[in-house]
N, CA, C and O of each residue as an XYZ file, in Angstrom:
680
protein
N       0.815     -1.190      0.000
C       0.000      0.000      0.000
C       0.862      1.257      0.000
O       0.507      2.242     -0.648
N       1.989      1.243      0.715
C       2.849      2.414      0.769
C       3.602      2.629     -0.533
O       3.921      3.767     -0.878
N       3.893      1.560     -1.262
C       4.655      1.681     -2.505
C       3.937      2.559     -3.535
O       4.581      3.434     -4.112
N       2.619      2.369     -3.801
C       1.936      3.256     -4.738
C       1.938      4.711     -4.268
O       2.068      5.620     -5.088
N       1.797      4.942     -2.970
C       1.809      6.296     -2.437
C       3.177      6.939     -2.641
O       3.267      8.096     -3.049
N       4.224      6.200     -2.362
C       5.583      6.723     -2.548
C       5.833      7.031     -4.021
O       6.389      8.080     -4.346
N       5.429      6.132     -4.910
C       5.602      6.366     -6.344
C       4.814      7.586     -6.806
O       5.306      8.365     -7.623
N       3.606      7.760     -6.297
C       2.786      8.917     -6.655
C       3.452     10.210     -6.196
O       3.493     11.186     -6.945
N       3.965     10.223     -4.991
C       4.645     11.413     -4.464
C       5.909     11.713     -5.291
O       6.164     12.867     -5.635
N       6.686     10.689     -5.603
C       7.888     10.887     -6.416
C       7.540     11.408     -7.802
O       8.219     12.289     -8.328
N       6.483     10.865     -8.390
C       6.033     11.320     -9.699
C       5.625     12.794     -9.642
O       5.991     13.573    -10.522
N       4.875     13.176     -8.616
C       4.439     14.567     -8.472
C       5.639     15.502     -8.295
O       5.670     16.588     -8.874
N       6.609     15.088     -7.510
C       7.817     15.904     -7.326
C       8.601     16.038     -8.621
O       9.106     17.116     -8.935
N       8.705     14.944     -9.379
C       9.396     14.981    -10.666
C       8.706     15.950    -11.614
O       9.368     16.765    -12.257
N       7.378     15.867    -11.708
C       6.617     16.740    -12.600
C       6.763     18.202    -12.177
O       6.926     19.079    -13.026
N       6.706     18.467    -10.871
C       6.855     19.834    -10.378
C       8.240     20.379    -10.672
O       8.387     21.572    -10.938
N       9.249     19.539    -10.631
C      10.616     19.979    -10.898
C      10.832     20.292    -12.371
O      11.716     21.079    -12.710
N      10.042     19.691    -13.249
C      10.204     19.908    -14.689
C       9.615     21.227    -15.147
O      10.064     21.787    -16.147
N       8.623     21.734    -14.442
C       7.987     22.988    -14.818
C       8.179     23.966    -13.684
O       7.849     23.667    -12.536
N       8.712     25.133    -13.996
C       8.976     26.150    -12.999
C       8.010     27.293    -13.219
O       7.865     27.770    -14.345
N       7.344     27.742    -12.164
C       6.424     28.863    -12.255
C       7.165     30.102    -11.782
O       7.659     30.138    -10.655
N       7.246     31.124    -12.639
C       7.886     32.373    -12.245
C       6.924     33.494    -12.565
O       6.641     33.753    -13.735
N       6.413     34.170    -11.537
C       5.439     35.227    -11.757
C       4.206     34.642    -12.423
O       3.651     33.643    -11.964
N       3.778     35.285    -13.524
C       2.617     34.749    -14.224
C       3.015     33.971    -15.465
O       2.160     33.673    -16.300
N       4.309     33.629    -15.610
C       4.777     32.866    -16.770
C       5.109     31.444    -16.360
O       5.745     31.206    -15.333
N       4.671     30.513    -17.176
C       5.116     29.138    -16.994
C       6.379     28.964    -17.805
O       6.437     29.367    -18.967
N       7.375     28.374    -17.209
C       8.635     28.147    -17.893
C       9.088     26.717    -17.645
O       8.907     26.171    -16.557
N       9.674     26.128    -18.661
C      10.253     24.801    -18.543
C      11.759     24.959    -18.577
O      12.314     25.506    -19.529
N      12.414     24.480    -17.540
C      13.868     24.570    -17.462
C      14.482     23.660    -18.519
O      14.147     22.478    -18.598
N      15.376     24.210    -19.324
C      16.072     23.417    -20.333
C      17.414     22.989    -19.772
O      17.551     21.837    -19.362
N      18.387     23.841    -19.736
C      19.663     23.634    -19.068
C      20.496     24.871    -19.272
O      20.106     25.763    -20.025
N      21.639     24.943    -18.614
C      22.553     26.088    -18.703
C      21.838     27.418    -18.478
O      22.171     28.419    -19.113
N      20.857     27.431    -17.576
C      20.162     28.661    -17.238
C      19.147     29.119    -18.270
O      18.665     30.248    -18.180
N      18.806     28.300    -19.236
C      17.821     28.656    -20.262
C      16.466     28.070    -19.910
O      16.366     26.988    -19.333
N      15.430     28.809    -20.271
C      14.060     28.399    -20.017
C      13.269     28.462    -21.320
O      13.568     29.269    -22.199
N      12.262     27.605    -21.434
C      11.316     27.680    -22.538
C      10.010     28.182    -21.959
O       9.449     27.559    -21.058
N       9.517     29.307    -22.469
C       8.298     29.924    -21.958
C       7.077     29.295    -22.623
O       6.946     29.310    -23.847
N       6.190     28.747    -21.806
C       4.975     28.165    -22.349
C       3.869     29.211    -22.376
O       3.895     30.178    -21.615
N       2.907     29.008    -23.250
C       1.774     29.904    -23.385
C       0.572     29.334    -22.646
O       0.561     28.161    -22.273
N      -0.430     30.162    -22.439
C      -1.643     29.715    -21.779
C      -2.255     28.547    -22.549
O      -2.381     28.599    -23.773
N      -2.621     27.527    -21.845
C      -3.240     26.353    -22.455
C      -2.248     25.261    -22.832
O      -2.650     24.133    -23.118
N      -0.971     25.579    -22.836
C       0.040     24.568    -23.156
C       0.375     23.782    -21.898
O       0.565     24.349    -20.823
N       0.443     22.475    -22.054
C       0.856     21.645    -20.934
C       2.050     20.809    -21.370
O       2.165     20.385    -22.520
N       2.910     20.597    -20.424
C       4.082     19.777    -20.722
C       3.655     18.340    -20.787
O       3.114     17.791    -19.828
N       3.902     17.732    -21.926
C       3.620     16.314    -22.079
C       4.825     15.519    -21.635
O       5.902     16.067    -21.399
N       4.633     14.262    -21.529
C       5.735     13.401    -21.149
C       6.411     12.875    -22.403
O       5.790     12.779    -23.461
N       7.654     12.544    -22.281
C       8.387     11.967    -23.410
C       8.152     10.465    -23.408
O       9.087      9.664    -23.376
N       6.868     10.107    -23.442
C       6.490      8.700    -23.461
C       6.672      8.144    -24.871
O       7.103      8.857    -25.777
N       6.345      6.884    -25.046
C       6.601      6.239    -26.331
C       5.777      6.849    -27.456
O       6.257      6.901    -28.589
N       4.551      7.315    -27.193
C       3.731      7.931    -28.237
C       4.326      9.263    -28.689
O       4.442      9.511    -29.889
N       4.706     10.125    -27.738
C       5.320     11.409    -28.088
C       6.645     11.181    -28.797
O       6.941     11.848    -29.788
N       7.439     10.252    -28.303
C       8.730      9.964    -28.915
C       8.545      9.450    -30.338
O       9.282      9.856    -31.237
N       7.590      8.579    -30.556
C       7.329      8.049    -31.901
C       6.903      9.181    -32.845
O       7.383      9.257    -33.976
N       6.019     10.045    -32.393
C       5.556     11.171    -33.222
C       6.734     12.083    -33.573
O       6.871     12.507    -34.721
N       7.575     12.381    -32.594
C       8.747     13.236    -32.810
C       9.732     12.578    -33.770
O      10.270     13.236    -34.660
N       9.964     11.297    -33.592
C      10.951     10.602    -34.420
C      10.517     10.453    -35.873
O      11.343     10.124    -36.724
N       9.250     10.686    -36.178
C       8.796     10.638    -37.567
C       9.484     11.713    -38.408
O       9.579     11.582    -39.629
N       9.960     12.765    -37.763
C      10.734     13.796    -38.466
C      12.062     13.238    -38.962
O      12.597     13.714    -39.963
N      12.598     12.234    -38.273
C      13.981     11.818    -38.473
C      14.129     10.388    -38.956
O      15.044      9.685    -38.528
N      13.258      9.948    -39.827
C      13.306      8.572    -40.303
C      14.654      8.259    -40.948
O      15.177      7.159    -40.768
N      15.215      9.188    -41.685
C      16.484      8.962    -42.388
C      17.510     10.014    -41.970
O      18.038     10.739    -42.814
N      17.791     10.098    -40.681
C      18.645     11.167    -40.173
C      20.144     10.870    -40.222
O      20.949     11.753    -39.929
N      20.526      9.676    -40.576
C      21.944      9.354    -40.638
C      22.559      9.366    -39.255
O      22.036      8.747    -38.328
N      23.673     10.072    -39.118
C      24.409     10.081    -37.852
C      23.957     11.188    -36.905
O      24.458     11.271    -35.784
N      23.027     12.035    -37.326
C      22.568     13.123    -36.480
C      21.722     12.584    -35.325
O      20.853     11.734    -35.517
N      21.997     13.100    -34.116
C      21.250     12.696    -32.940
C      20.559     13.914    -32.342
O      21.212     14.884    -31.957
N      19.227     13.855    -32.269
C      18.448     14.942    -31.675
C      17.403     14.314    -30.765
O      16.230     14.246    -31.131
N      17.806     13.855    -29.590
C      16.842     13.202    -28.709
C      15.763     14.170    -28.232
O      16.017     15.357    -28.022
N      14.552     13.634    -28.065
C      13.435     14.412    -27.551
C      13.688     14.733    -26.085
O      13.935     13.839    -25.275
N      13.624     16.023    -25.754
C      13.845     16.471    -24.386
C      12.520     16.756    -23.678
O      12.312     16.315    -22.548
N      11.628     17.489    -24.338
C      10.324     17.829    -23.768
C       9.289     17.845    -24.882
O       9.615     18.117    -26.037
N       8.055     17.558    -24.534
C       6.949     17.738    -25.474
C       5.913     18.629    -24.803
O       5.701     18.558    -23.592
N       5.279     19.458    -25.600
C       4.278     20.408    -25.120
C       3.052     20.208    -25.996
O       3.162     20.107    -27.218
N       1.890     20.152    -25.371
C       0.678     19.823    -26.113
C      -0.451     20.792    -25.817
O      -0.556     21.349    -24.724
N      -1.288     20.974    -26.821
C      -2.600     21.605    -26.667
C      -3.547     20.801    -27.550
O      -3.145     19.824    -28.182
N      -4.785     21.216    -27.586
C      -5.741     20.552    -28.472
C      -5.470     20.880    -29.937
O      -5.913     20.154    -30.827
N      -4.738     21.980    -30.192
C      -4.552     22.449    -31.561
C      -3.164     22.200    -32.141
O      -2.982     22.300    -33.355
N      -2.188     21.879    -31.307
C      -0.844     21.648    -31.817
C       0.019     20.878    -30.827
O      -0.278     20.780    -29.637
N       1.105     20.335    -31.379
C       2.147     19.674    -30.594
C       3.439     20.430    -30.825
O       3.708     20.887    -31.936
N       4.228     20.562    -29.793
C       5.516     21.233    -29.882
C       6.535     20.332    -29.203
O       6.304     19.847    -28.095
N       7.662     20.110    -29.870
C       8.698     19.234    -29.335
C       9.998     20.012    -29.184
O      10.360     20.813    -30.045
N      10.691     19.767    -28.084
C      11.998     20.378    -27.843
C      13.023     19.254    -27.840
O      12.954     18.340    -27.018
N      13.965     19.327    -28.758
C      15.040     18.350    -28.830
C      16.370     19.035    -28.564
O      16.512     20.238    -28.782
N      17.326     18.280    -28.101
C      18.657     18.815    -27.825
C      19.663     18.082    -28.704
O      20.068     16.964    -28.387
N      20.065     18.704    -29.802
C      21.017     18.063    -30.718
C      22.350     17.776    -30.033
O      22.839     18.567    -29.227
N      22.920     16.632    -30.373
C      24.212     16.225    -29.821
C      25.253     16.308    -30.928
O      25.097     15.699    -31.987
N      26.324     17.073    -30.672
C      27.436     17.220    -31.620
C      26.938     17.530    -33.031
O      27.349     16.901    -34.006
N      26.037     18.521    -33.111
C      25.432     18.904    -34.377
C      25.456     20.421    -34.490
O      25.110     21.122    -33.539
N      25.857     20.924    -35.631
C      25.908     22.370    -35.844
C      24.620     22.870    -36.482
O      23.818     22.089    -36.996
N      24.438     24.174    -36.440
C      23.299     24.804    -37.116
C      23.332     24.464    -38.604
O      22.293     24.184    -39.202
N      24.515     24.489    -39.198
C      24.645     24.203    -40.627
C      24.201     22.767    -40.944
O      23.528     22.542    -41.950
N      24.567     21.806    -40.108
C      24.134     20.424    -40.325
C      22.621     20.299    -40.194
O      21.980     19.602    -40.981
N      22.054     20.975    -39.199
C      20.610     20.937    -39.022
C      19.894     21.581    -40.208
O      18.877     21.069    -40.677
N      20.420     22.687    -40.683
C      19.796     23.394    -41.811
C      19.808     22.534    -43.073
O      18.881     22.600    -43.880
N      20.845     21.738    -43.242
C      20.952     20.888    -44.430
C      20.113     19.621    -44.312
O      19.828     18.966    -45.315
N      19.722     19.278    -43.101
C      18.932     18.075    -42.868
C      17.587     18.186    -43.570
O      16.934     19.227    -43.507
N      17.178     17.128    -44.230
C      15.863     17.081    -44.867
C      15.009     16.088    -44.101
O      15.329     14.902    -44.012
N      13.929     16.592    -43.555
C      13.036     15.728    -42.786
C      12.428     14.667    -43.685
O      12.447     14.779    -44.910
N      11.894     13.646    -43.057
C      11.203     12.602    -43.807
C      10.036     13.256    -44.545
O       9.170     13.866    -43.917
N      10.008     13.135    -45.853
C       9.003     13.826    -46.653
C       8.026     12.844    -47.279
O       8.328     11.673    -47.510
N       6.847     13.377    -47.541
C       5.855     12.624    -48.299
C       5.713     13.303    -49.652
O       6.332     14.337    -49.901
N       4.912     12.732    -50.512
C       4.735     13.295    -51.852
C       4.104     14.680    -51.836
O       4.308     15.461    -52.765
N       3.337     14.996    -50.788
C       2.687     16.308    -50.748
C       3.406     17.306    -49.831
O       2.791     18.277    -49.392
N       4.699     17.088    -49.530
C       5.481     18.027    -48.735
C       5.860     19.236    -49.576
O       6.304     19.095    -50.716
N       5.684     20.414    -49.012
C       6.031     21.650    -49.697
C       6.787     22.544    -48.721
O       6.245     22.920    -47.682
N       8.030     22.887    -49.044
C       8.811     23.796    -48.213
C       8.314     25.212    -48.474
O       8.431     25.712    -49.593
N       7.758     25.863    -47.450
C       7.166     27.186    -47.589
C       8.183     28.281    -47.287
O       8.268     29.268    -48.017
N       8.954     28.111    -46.216
C       9.940     29.114    -45.789
C      11.217     28.395    -45.381
O      11.170     27.344    -44.742
N      12.349     28.961    -45.750
C      13.636     28.475    -45.272
C      14.543     29.682    -45.068
O      14.800     30.437    -46.006
N      15.024     29.863    -43.849
C      15.977     30.925    -43.516
C      17.089     30.309    -42.685
O      16.851     29.415    -41.873
N      18.322     30.801    -42.898
C      19.431     30.243    -42.142
C      20.615     31.206    -42.136
O      20.847     31.921    -43.111
N      21.349     31.219    -41.050
C      22.670     31.832    -40.980
C      23.478     31.022    -39.963
O      23.066     29.917    -39.608
N      24.590     31.526    -39.494
C      25.434     30.734    -38.587
C      24.867     30.622    -37.170
O      25.369     29.822    -36.381
N      23.830     31.405    -36.823
C      23.258     31.384    -35.481
C      21.922     30.642    -35.369
O      21.541     30.232    -34.273
N      21.210     30.464    -36.476
C      19.905     29.829    -36.413
C      19.513     29.256    -37.773
O      20.142     29.545    -38.791
N      18.469     28.447    -37.768
C      17.773     28.110    -39.003
C      16.294     27.947    -38.701
O      15.908     27.598    -37.585
N      15.471     28.205    -39.711
C      14.025     28.162    -39.572
C      13.440     27.596    -40.862
O      13.742     28.077    -41.954
N      12.601     26.572    -40.728
C      11.921     25.975    -41.882
C      10.447     25.815    -41.553
O      10.078     25.476    -40.428
N       9.615     26.064    -42.550
C       8.188     25.786    -42.415
C       7.768     24.947    -43.608
O       8.063     25.285    -44.755
N       7.075     23.850    -43.330
C       6.595     22.921    -44.341
C       5.077     22.899    -44.317
O       4.457     23.102    -43.273
N       4.495     22.656    -45.459
C       3.069     22.313    -45.538
C       3.021     20.889    -46.062
O       3.583     20.570    -47.109
N       2.344     20.053    -45.317
C       2.277     18.643    -45.683
C       0.827     18.195    -45.535
O       0.352     17.960    -44.423
N       0.129     18.080    -46.661
C      -1.297     17.760    -46.608
C      -2.030     18.899    -45.925
O      -1.960     20.042    -46.376
N      -2.741     18.595    -44.830
C      -3.470     19.609    -44.068
C      -2.673     20.132    -42.878
O      -3.188     20.930    -42.096
N      -1.434     19.698    -42.731
C      -0.630     20.080    -41.571
C       0.454     21.078    -41.933
O       0.956     21.103    -43.057
N       0.800     21.896    -40.960
C       1.928     22.819    -41.068
C       2.979     22.369    -40.067
O       2.684     22.199    -38.884
N       4.188     22.177    -40.533
C       5.289     21.726    -39.688
C       6.343     22.815    -39.646
O       6.690     23.392    -40.677
N       6.849     23.095    -38.468
C       7.861     24.133    -38.295
C       9.067     23.532    -37.595
O       8.927     22.764    -36.643
N      10.258     23.888    -38.074
C      11.507     23.507    -37.420
C      12.268     24.797    -37.118
O      12.331     25.702    -37.950
N      12.836     24.868    -35.935
C      13.631     26.041    -35.567
C      14.754     25.581    -34.647
O      14.520     24.857    -33.680
N      15.959     26.003    -34.953
C      17.098     25.721    -34.081
C      17.913     26.993    -33.960
O      18.062     27.742    -34.926
N      18.433     27.228    -32.784
C      19.225     28.429    -32.561
C      20.340     28.122    -31.572
O      20.233     27.232    -30.727
N      21.398     28.881    -31.708
C      22.566     28.710    -30.855
C      22.486     29.730    -29.730
O      22.256     30.915    -29.970
N      22.674     29.268    -28.517
C      22.652     30.130    -27.337
C      23.907     29.858    -26.534
O      24.217     28.708    -26.224
N      24.621     30.903    -26.202
C      25.796     30.768    -25.352
C      26.830     29.806    -25.885
O      27.238     28.884    -25.179
N      27.257     29.999    -27.104
C      28.285     29.132    -27.670
C      27.695     27.924    -28.355
O      27.151     28.039    -29.453
N      27.792     26.766    -27.728
C      27.385     25.524    -28.374
C      26.001     25.020    -27.998
O      25.578     23.972    -28.486
N      25.302     25.727    -27.159
C      23.994     25.252    -26.737
C      22.990     25.474    -27.858
O      22.749     26.609    -28.269
N      22.408     24.389    -28.350
C      21.458     24.484    -29.452
C      20.145     23.856    -29.008
O      20.130     22.769    -28.430
N      19.056     24.541    -29.278
C      17.733     23.998    -29.012
C      17.033     23.767    -30.340
O      17.080     24.621    -31.226
N      16.401     22.647    -30.479
C      15.665     22.321    -31.692
C      14.193     22.242    -31.345
O      13.807     21.510    -30.434
N      13.363     22.989    -32.063
C      11.934     22.970    -31.840
C      11.244     22.456    -33.089
O      11.582     22.862    -34.201
N      10.303     21.586    -32.916
C       9.495     21.100    -34.021
C       8.037     21.241    -33.604
O       7.637     20.753    -32.547
N       7.254     21.901    -34.429
C       5.857     22.142    -34.107
C       4.974     21.641    -35.236
O       5.340     21.727    -36.408
N       3.805     21.116    -34.875
C       2.878     20.610    -35.878
C       1.469     21.068    -35.528
O       1.015     20.913    -34.394
N       0.773     21.641    -36.531
C      -0.606     22.078    -36.357
C      -1.342     21.958    -37.678
O      -0.721     21.877    -38.738
N      -2.650     21.946    -37.614
C      -3.441     21.968    -38.844
C      -3.992     23.359    -39.113
O      -4.739     23.549    -40.072
N      -3.638     24.332    -38.286
C      -4.113     25.697    -38.445
C      -3.021     26.584    -39.036
O      -1.944     26.728    -38.456
N      -3.304     27.168    -40.180
C      -2.341     28.094    -40.793
C      -2.145     29.317    -39.911
O      -1.030     29.828    -39.806
N      -3.205     29.795    -39.276
C      -3.108     30.963    -38.410
C      -2.186     30.690    -37.218
O      -1.338     31.518    -36.888
N      -2.350     29.544    -36.578
C      -1.472     29.187    -35.454
C      -0.039     29.067    -35.941
O       0.888     29.543    -35.285
N       0.142     28.436    -37.080
C       1.482     28.287    -37.638
C       2.126     29.647    -37.874
O       3.297     29.839    -37.547
N       1.383     30.584    -38.433
C       1.919     31.909    -38.744
C       2.160     32.756    -37.502
O       3.124     33.520    -37.452
N       1.292     32.629    -36.494
C       1.398     33.489    -35.318
C       2.282     32.909    -34.216
O       3.143     33.610    -33.684
N       2.080     31.648    -33.872
C       2.808     31.060    -32.741
C       4.133     30.431    -33.135
O       5.040     30.319    -32.310
N       4.250     30.017    -34.402
C       5.442     29.295    -34.825
C       6.257     30.053    -35.854
O       6.978     29.447    -36.646
N       6.150     31.366    -35.850
C       7.038     32.168    -36.697
C       8.433     32.145    -36.078
O       8.590     31.805    -34.905
N       9.431     32.503    -36.856
C      10.804     32.545    -36.332
C      10.881     33.479    -35.134
O      11.494     33.147    -34.120
N      10.263     34.638    -35.249
C      10.291     35.624    -34.168
C       9.607     35.085    -32.910
O      10.154     35.192    -31.812
N       8.412     34.504    -33.067
C       7.665     34.000    -31.911
C       8.414     32.879    -31.197
O       8.465     32.852    -29.968
N       8.993     31.957    -31.956
C       9.736     30.858    -31.330
C      11.005     31.360    -30.646
O      11.344     30.890    -29.560
N      11.708     32.306    -31.265
C      12.954     32.796    -30.664
C      12.671     33.520    -29.342
O      13.508     33.486    -28.439
N      11.523     34.165    -29.211
C      11.187     34.876    -27.985
C      10.799     33.939    -26.850
O      10.743     34.362    -25.695
N      10.531     32.683    -27.156
C      10.093     31.745    -26.122
C      11.251     31.109    -25.359
O      11.031     30.416    -24.366
N      12.463     31.336    -25.808
C      13.639     30.840    -25.083
C      14.263     32.040    -24.393
O      14.578     33.044    -25.032
N      14.438     31.928    -23.083
C      14.963     33.059    -22.332
C      15.916     32.551    -21.247
O      16.030     31.351    -21.000
N      16.584     33.496    -20.618
C      17.407     33.168    -19.468
C      16.507     32.938    -18.273
O      15.400     33.474    -18.218
N      16.962     32.157    -17.325
C      16.179     31.800    -16.151
C      15.680     33.031    -15.400
O      14.556     33.022    -14.898
N      16.479     34.077    -15.311
C      16.138     35.250    -14.509
C      15.285     36.279    -15.228
O      14.905     37.280    -14.619
N      14.967     36.071    -16.511
C      14.167     37.055    -17.242
C      12.722     37.020    -16.820
O      11.909     37.785    -17.338
């Protein structure tokens, strides 16, 4: 009887440690003092097998590139994934071509030595990829999927995604 209670308490503590509340902003601690700011209605999902499988569909033919899923964020209208590339540069990420279907259409592609941003339309879905370098070698990879063009344009623009990563004290 005590074992389920202990596991429940440990689970609750783990979940509380993953999401930090600062003022009226929800933030998810990434590492090296960086935070990902969540919006109203977004909840941190678990990196369970379903989320991991959905995320890995981006990387069916990724070769030697490793971008493990770090966090998933969900709403009723979209999924957002945060991956942490290992020994991968912005240039390598920018050159990476996600697993494509016959109806994949690259809508936007921007890149320089500090970031890259891609937006795809695939059937009825809009897919966004964004990676940026913070503090030297720290790179965050975001992948977002929605069926709403408006959400894609407003919440997953390069500007909107870049503003969601901040320092812990901001």
